[in-house]
C-alpha positions in Angstrom: 155.5 -76.8 -7.5 155.1 -76.9 -11.4 152.5 -79.5 -11.4 150.7 -76.5 -9.2 151.5 -73.8 -11.6 150.3 -75.6 -14.3 147.4 -76.0 -12.8 147.3 -72.3 -11.9 147.6 -71.2 -15.3 145.0 -73.6 -16.5 142.8 -72.5 -14.3 143.3 -69.1 -14.8 143.0 -69.4 -18.6 139.4 -70.6 -17.2 138.1 -68.2 -15.1 138.9 -65.7 -17.4 137.7 -67.1 -20.3 134.3 -66.4 -22.0 132.2 -67.2 -19.5 133.7 -64.3 -17.3 133.8 -61.8 -19.8 130.1 -62.6 -20.8 129.2 -62.5 -17.2 131.1 -59.3 -16.5 130.2 -57.5 -19.7 126.5 -59.0 -19.2 126.2 -57.5 -15.6 127.0 -53.8 -16.6 124.7 -54.3 -19.5 121.6 -55.5 -17.5 122.6 -52.4 -14.8 123.6 -49.9 -17.7 119.7 -51.2 -19.1 117.5 -51.4 -16.0 119.3 -48.0 -14.7 117.7 -46.4 -18.4 121.5 -45.3 -19.5 121.5 -43.2 -16.4 125.5 -43.5 -15.6 126.1 -42.5 -18.8 123.7 -39.4 -19.6 124.2 -38.1 -15.7 128.3 -37.6 -16.3 128.3 -34.2 -15.8 126.3 -34.9 -13.0 128.7 -37.0 -11.3 131.5 -34.8 -11.6 129.7 -31.7 -9.9 129.0 -34.0 -7.2 132.8 -35.0 -7.2 133.9 -31.9 -7.0 131.3 -30.7 -4.0 133.1 -33.7 -2.8 135.9 -32.1 -1.7 134.5 -30.6 1.7 134.4 -32.2 5.1 130.6 -32.4 6.2 128.7 -33.7 9.6 127.1 -36.7 7.7 127.5 -40.0 8.3 131.0 -41.5 7.2 134.7 -41.3 7.7 136.1 -39.7 4.6 134.9 -37.1 2.0 133.2 -38.9 -1.4 136.4 -37.2 -3.3 138.8 -39.1 -0.8 136.6 -42.7 -1.4 136.9 -42.0 -4.9 140.7 -40.8 -4.5 141.1 -43.8 -3.0 139.4 -45.9 -5.3 141.7 -44.3 -8.8 145.1 -44.6 -6.5 143.8 -48.8 -6.7 142.6 -48.9 -10.3 144.9 -46.1 -12.2 148.3 -48.7 -11.8 150.2 -50.7 -14.1 147.1 -51.6 -16.2 147.5 -48.3 -17.9 151.2 -49.3 -18.5 151.5 -52.2 -19.3 148.2 -53.5 -19.6 146.9 -51.6 -22.2 150.1 -52.5 -24.2 149.7 -56.3 -23.5 146.3 -55.3 -25.0 147.4 -54.1 -28.5 150.3 -56.1 -28.5 147.9 -59.2 -28.4 144.6 -57.8 -29.7 145.2 -55.2 -32.5 144.8 -51.5 -32.0 141.0 -52.7 -32.5 141.0 -54.4 -29.2 141.0 -50.5 -27.4 137.2 -50.2 -28.7 135.6 -52.5 -26.7 137.9 -51.6 -24.0 136.1 -48.5 -23.8 132.9 -50.5 -24.6 134.1 -52.1 -21.1 134.6 -48.9 -19.5 131.0 -46.9 -20.7 129.4 -49.9 -19.5 131.3 -50.6 -16.3 130.2 -47.1 -15.3 126.7 -48.7 -13.9 128.5 -51.9 -12.6 130.8 -49.4 -10.6 127.7 -47.2 -9.5 125.7 -50.0 -8.2 128.8 -51.7 -6.3 129.0 -47.5 -4.6 125.4 -47.6 -4.1 124.9 -50.9 -2.2 128.2 -50.3 -0.4 126.7 -47.2 1.1 122.8 -48.4 1.1 124.4 -51.9 3.6 127.0 -50.5 5.5 127.8 -51.3 8.9 130.3 -49.7 12.1 133.4 -51.6 13.8 133.9 -52.2 16.8 136.4 -49.1 16.1 133.2 -46.7 14.9 134.9 -47.0 11.1 132.4 -47.6 8.7 133.0 -50.2 6.8 131.0 -51.8 3.7 131.6 -53.8 0.0 130.5 -56.8 -1.2 130.9 -59.0 1.5 128.7 -56.6 3.0 125.9 -56.1 1.2 125.8 -60.0 0.0 125.1 -60.4 4.2 122.5 -57.5 4.6 120.6 -57.2 1.5 120.9 -61.0 0.5 120.3 -62.6 4.4 121.8 -64.8 6.0 121.6 -67.8 4.0 124.2 -66.0 1.5 126.8 -65.5 4.6 128.7 -68.3 2.7 129.3 -66.1 -0.7 130.4 -63.5 1.7 132.7 -65.1 3.0 133.7 -66.1 0.1 134.2 -63.2 -1.8 136.1 -61.5 1.7 138.9 -64.5 1.3 139.6 -64.2 -1.8 139.9 -60.9 -2.1 142.0 -60.5 1.1 144.7 -63.2 -0.7 144.4 -61.2 -3.7 145.3 -58.2 -2.4 148.6 -59.7 -1.4 149.3 -60.1 -5.3 147.5 -57.6 -7.7 147.9 -55.1 -5.1 151.1 -55.4 -3.2 153.8 -58.0 -4.2 153.4 -57.9 -7.8 153.4 -53.7 -7.6 156.5 -53.4 -5.6 158.4 -56.1 -7.8 157.5 -53.7 -11.2 159.5 -51.0 -9.0 162.0 -52.4 -8.4 162.1 -53.7 -11.5 162.3 -50.5 -12.8 164.4 -48.8 -10.8 167.2 -51.3 -11.2 167.5 -51.3 -15.0 167.0 -48.1 -15.6 169.0 -46.5 -12.1 170.9 -49.7 -11.7 169.2 -49.5 -8.2 169.8 -52.9 -5.6 166.0 -54.8 -5.7 166.3 -54.7 -1.9 166.4 -51.3 -1.5 163.9 -50.0 -3.4 162.3 -52.6 -1.8 163.5 -51.4 2.0 162.1 -47.4 0.9 159.1 -48.7 -0.2 157.7 -50.6 2.8 158.5 -47.7 4.6 157.0 -45.2 2.4 153.7 -47.5 3.0 154.4 -48.2 6.0 154.1 -44.3 7.4 150.9 -44.1 5.7 149.1 -47.1 5.9 149.5 -47.4 10.3 147.7 -43.7 10.0 144.2 -45.8 8.8 142.0 -44.7 6.6 142.1 -40.6 7.3 145.8 -40.8 6.6 145.6 -42.8 3.0 142.7 -40.4 2.5 144.8 -37.9 2.4 147.5 -38.9 0.5 145.6 -40.5 -2.1 143.3 -37.1 -2.5 147.1 -35.3 -2.9 148.8 -38.2 -4.7 146.4 -39.1 -6.9 145.2 -35.8 -8.8 148.8 -35.1 -9.0 150.3 -38.5 -10.6 147.3 -38.7 -13.2 147.6 -35.2 -14.1 151.6 -35.5 -14.9 151.1 -39.3 -16.7 148.1 -36.9 -18.9 149.9 -33.8 -20.1 153.0 -36.4 -20.2 151.0 -38.3 -23.1 149.3 -35.0 -24.9 152.6 -33.6 -25.1 154.0 -36.4 -27.0 150.5 -36.5 -29.2 151.4 -32.7 -30.0 154.7 -33.7 -31.1 153.5 -36.4 -33.2 149.9 -34.6 -34.1 150.0 -35.9 -38.2 149.7 -39.2 -36.8 146.6 -39.3 -34.0 144.1 -39.1 -36.5 144.9 -42.1 -38.4 145.8 -44.0 -34.8 141.4 -42.7 -33.7 140.7 -44.8 -37.5 142.3 -47.7 -36.9 141.0 -48.6 -33.2 137.9 -48.3 -35.1 138.3 -49.7 -38.3 140.2 -52.5 -36.5 138.1 -53.5 -33.7 136.0 -55.1 -36.6 137.9 -56.1 -39.0 141.0 -57.6 -37.4 144.3 -56.3 -37.7 146.6 -57.6 -40.4 150.7 -58.6 -39.3 152.5 -56.0 -40.5 156.6 -55.2 -38.5 156.7 -57.5 -35.6 153.4 -57.7 -35.2 151.6 -60.9 -35.7 148.3 -59.8 -36.5 144.9 -60.5 -34.9 141.6 -61.4 -35.6 138.4 -59.8 -34.1 137.9 -62.1 -31.3 141.1 -61.3 -30.0 140.4 -57.3 -30.2 137.2 -58.2 -28.3 138.8 -60.6 -26.0 141.8 -58.6 -24.7 140.3 -55.5 -25.2 137.5 -56.3 -22.3 140.3 -58.5 -20.3 142.6 -55.6 -20.3 140.0 -52.8 -19.3 138.8 -54.8 -16.4 142.0 -55.8 -15.3 143.0 -51.5 -15.7 139.0 -50.4 -13.7 138.1 -53.1 -11.7 134.9 -53.1 -12.3 132.5 -56.0 -11.6 135.2 -56.7 -9.3 134.2 -56.4 -5.6 137.5 -53.2 -4.6 136.2 -50.1 -5.3 132.7 -50.5 -3.2 135.0 -50.6 -0.1 136.4 -47.7 -0.2 133.4 -45.9 -1.3 131.2 -47.3 1.9 133.7 -44.9 3.9 132.4 -42.0 2.0 130.6 -39.2 4.2 127.1 -39.4 2.7 123.6 -40.3 3.5 123.0 -40.7 0.2 123.9 -43.9 -1.6 122.9 -42.8 -4.6 124.8 -39.1 -4.6 128.2 -41.6 -3.8 127.0 -43.8 -6.6 127.3 -40.6 -9.4 130.6 -40.2 -8.0 132.3 -43.8 -8.2 131.1 -43.7 -11.4 133.7 -41.3 -12.6 136.4 -43.8 -11.3 136.0 -46.3 -14.6 135.1 -43.4 -16.8 138.5 -41.5 -15.6 140.8 -44.6 -15.7 139.9 -46.5 -19.0 138.5 -43.5 -20.7 140.8 -40.8 -20.0 144.4 -42.3 -18.7 143.8 -45.5 -20.7 143.0 -44.4 -23.9 146.3 -41.9 -23.8 148.6 -44.5 -23.3 147.1 -46.5 -26.2 147.0 -43.0 -28.3 150.9 -43.3 -28.1 151.4 -46.5 -28.6 150.1 -46.6 -32.2 150.2 -42.8 -32.7 153.3 -43.7 -33.1 154.1 -46.4 -34.3 155.4 -48.2 -31.3 152.5 -50.9 -31.4 153.4 -53.0 -34.4 157.0 -53.3 -33.2 157.0 -56.8 -31.6 157.3 -55.1 -27.9 154.5 -55.9 -25.4 153.4 -54.7 -21.4 154.9 -51.6 -19.7 158.5 -52.0 -22.6 156.2 -51.2 -25.4 154.9 -48.6 -23.6 158.3 -46.8 -22.8 159.5 -47.1 -26.3 156.0 -45.5 -27.3 157.3 -42.4 -25.2 160.5 -43.0 -26.0 159.8 -42.1 -29.6 157.5 -40.3 -29.7 159.5 -37.9 -27.5 163.4 -38.4 -27.2 165.5 -38.1 -23.9 162.2 -37.6 -21.5 159.6 -40.1 -22.9 161.1 -42.7 -21.5 161.1 -41.0 -17.8 157.2 -40.2 -18.3 156.7 -44.1 -18.3 159.0 -45.4 -15.4 157.1 -41.8 -13.4 153.7 -43.5 -14.3 155.1 -47.2 -13.7 156.3 -46.2 -10.2 154.0 -43.5 -9.2 150.6 -45.7 -10.1 152.1 -48.8 -8.7 153.0 -47.1 -4.5 149.0 -45.6 -4.8 148.0 -49.2 -5.8 149.9 -50.7 -2.6 148.3 -48.1 -0.3 144.9 -48.2 -1.7 144.9 -52.1 -1.5 146.1 -52.7 1.9 142.5 -50.9 2.7 141.0 -53.3 0.6 142.8 -55.9 2.2 142.6 -55.0 5.7 138.5 -54.3 5.5 138.2 -58.0 3.7 140.2 -59.4 6.3 138.4 -57.7 9.2 135.5 -58.7 7.9 136.3 -62.9 8.6 138.7 -62.1 11.7 137.5 -59.6 13.4 139.1 -56.1 14.3 141.7 -57.6 16.3 143.6 -58.9 13.2 144.2 -54.6 11.5 147.2 -54.1 13.5 148.9 -57.9 12.8 148.1 -57.0 8.8 149.7 -54.1 8.4 152.6 -55.7 9.4 152.4 -58.3 7.4 151.5 -56.2 4.3 154.5 -54.1 4.3 157.0 -57.3 4.6 155.1 -58.2 1.7 156.1 -55.0 -0.1 159.5 -55.5 0.9 159.5 -59.4 -0.2 157.4 -58.7 -3.3 160.8 -56.5 -4.5 163.2 -58.8 -4.1 161.2 -62.1 -5.1 160.1 -63.9 -8.3 156.7 -63.8 -8.7 155.7 -65.5 -12.1 153.7 -67.8 -8.8 152.1 -64.9 -6.9 151.3 -64.0 -10.6 149.4 -66.8 -11.1 147.9 -66.9 -7.9 146.7 -63.3 -7.8 145.2 -63.9 -11.6 142.6 -67.2 -10.3 141.6 -64.8 -7.1 140.9 -61.9 -8.9 138.5 -64.1 -10.8 137.2 -65.3 -7.7 136.4 -62.6 -6.0 134.1 -61.0 -8.8 132.1 -64.1 -8.8 130.3 -63.8 -5.8 129.8 -59.6 -6.5 128.6 -60.1 -9.5 125.8 -62.5 -8.1 125.3 -59.8 -5.7 124.8 -56.8 -8.1 122.3 -59.0 -10.2 120.2 -60.1 -7.6 120.8 -56.7 -5.8 120.4 -54.9 -9.1 116.1 -54.0 -8.1 117.3 -52.7 -4.9 119.9 -49.8 -7.4 117.2 -49.1 -9.7 114.2 -48.4 -6.7 116.7 -46.2 -4.8 118.0 -44.4 -8.1 114.7 -43.6 -9.4 113.3 -42.2 -5.3 116.5 -40.1 -5.4 115.9 -38.6 -9.2 112.5 -38.4 -9.1 112.6 -36.2 -5.9 115.6 -34.0 -7.2 112.7 -33.1 -9.8 
């Protein structure tokens, strides 16, 4: 087991190395240029389509466009927004946040392309539900010779879901409750498993109804809490913003408990944690957007791209500014502990509770959304008969994750995340011309 762990650790470092980060950023840049900056220019239009997408329509699909976005956000707004941001700053310095922003800006085009292709190439399954995502747009868009790549994505995503979207999340929640309230891990696991079961047993419609209410509430509470901390420390905010920009191009000198970081470290960890947070390019979000009630791939695409903007530009930035403005970033701590320390420093008393609330609710919502992703990828491999056994196995894994040591699971999930991105990025590059053509046709017809 130790040898296998060492191998996976080495493999993880390699698959998440410079080549993968260049591929992720390069794909986003390619799509941004091919779309002539449309995702960035049409941000306001995206928000108008999001609000319009709250209404029920008779267009084909299973859930509203807003519910599809909420489900995708439920998966991405998670521990990456709290622990991931803190880790990026700890390892890459404040300048890492600038590169996280860059990743998000080009990632908007990636997320847009994913959703456009997901709706354009979606199908209906044996139950009459709409299904889509990378495995379908690879098979239906690239043809029979590429079926092996579609299968590879589905396999990697099915395995990854039990890591990043399940056991790792329940483990984080049980750790928070154990350390702050002395709640036994088995009890946390039992409650989480029951909560997840109650939602996912009702299928995508019930899941979407829960996420469309839960996601806005959790995001608003967390962002308002962070804003309150920043208001209380308003004098330090301009300096924090200036530090992000200056350190992005000069590196960060050692200070306090911070060991210092060069420009390369800032870029590496800013990009890596940005991708970990918003999942642009992994191929997970288009699985949710494929179920949206819409007859326009482009209209759903402009809604989908908001997920990256909200997740990274808004939520991650709030965490980062609190960590930097309070001075906690140079303390030497990292992960969720650093975020908690920053909020507590900035607002003694309730500050730490904001982080605990965020971790628990974000993790719960992630388990819901990733259950759907994994269910759809497993269905692609094994057929509709796998859905009920899969849901039962998912609930069991929630409990196991809460009580187990997950170092090995973390490694497997990390590797599978990278491996599922590769088939998706290949498809996005090869099917880029389809995205460009659909986009031009849609906006030309509007004018």
